[in-house]
C-alpha positions in Angstrom: -94.8 228.5 98.1 -95.8 225.5 96.6 -93.8 226.0 93.3 -90.4 226.3 95.9 -90.6 223.1 96.8 -91.4 220.9 93.9 -88.2 221.0 93.5 -87.0 219.0 96.4 -89.9 216.6 95.9 -89.0 215.9 92.2 -85.9 214.9 93.1 -86.6 212.6 95.4 -88.8 211.1 93.6 -86.4 210.8 90.6 -84.3 209.2 93.2 -87.1 206.7 94.4 -87.5 205.3 91.0 -83.9 205.0 89.8 -83.4 202.9 93.3 -86.0 200.8 93.3 -88.3 202.4 96.2 -91.2 203.8 94.5 -93.1 201.0 95.3 -92.5 202.0 98.6 -94.8 205.6 98.0 -97.9 205.4 99.8 -99.1 208.9 98.9 -97.8 211.9 97.7 -100.2 215.0 98.4 -100.2 218.7 99.4 -100.0 219.3 103.0 -100.1 222.6 104.7 -98.0 225.1 101.8 -96.1 222.1 100.9 -95.9 218.4 100.2 -95.7 215.1 101.8 -94.6 212.1 100.5 -96.0 208.9 102.9 -94.7 205.3 102.8 -96.1 202.4 103.5 -94.0 202.1 106.8 -96.0 205.1 108.2 -93.0 207.3 107.6 -93.4 210.4 105.3 -91.2 213.1 104.4 -92.4 217.2 103.7 -91.6 220.6 103.0 -93.3 223.2 103.9 -93.6 226.9 105.9 -92.5 225.1 109.0 -90.6 221.8 108.6 -87.4 222.1 109.6 -85.1 223.1 106.5 -87.6 224.1 104.4 -86.0 227.8 103.8 -82.8 226.1 102.1 -84.7 223.6 100.0 -84.4 220.8 102.5 -86.9 217.6 103.8 -87.7 217.0 107.1 -88.6 213.1 108.2 -91.3 211.8 110.4 -91.5 208.6 112.3 -87.9 207.1 110.8 -86.3 204.8 112.5 -83.1 206.6 112.2 -85.0 209.9 113.4 -84.1 211.2 116.8 -87.4 211.8 118.6 -90.2 212.1 115.8 -88.8 214.7 113.3 -85.3 215.1 111.3 -85.0 218.4 109.6 -82.5 219.7 106.8 -82.5 216.5 105.0 -81.4 216.2 101.1 -82.8 213.9 98.8 -79.7 211.9 98.8 -79.6 211.1 102.6 -83.5 211.1 102.7 -83.2 207.5 100.0 -80.3 206.3 102.3 -82.4 206.3 105.0 -84.9 204.3 103.6 -82.2 201.8 101.8 -82.0 200.8 105.4 -85.2 201.2 106.3 -86.6 199.0 103.4 -83.6 196.9 103.5 -82.4 197.0 100.4 
């Protein structure tokens, strides 16, 4: 399953670099059967077998100011970057 989750995370990483946000990444690691990108503000983005949107190759955020409740799912890598720009005021 990990193979299915690499593409959206790779796209996110490329967008983070392009938008000068890669310095906001604390760690990228495996979590459950997928991947997590954790940011320096304590928020993170995941994709794994029970994250909202994984079946469509979409990401789930956690602890971002824009999240309704704890998490927001079904996010494209582009949408995640838009949210991070606001969070980090870029």
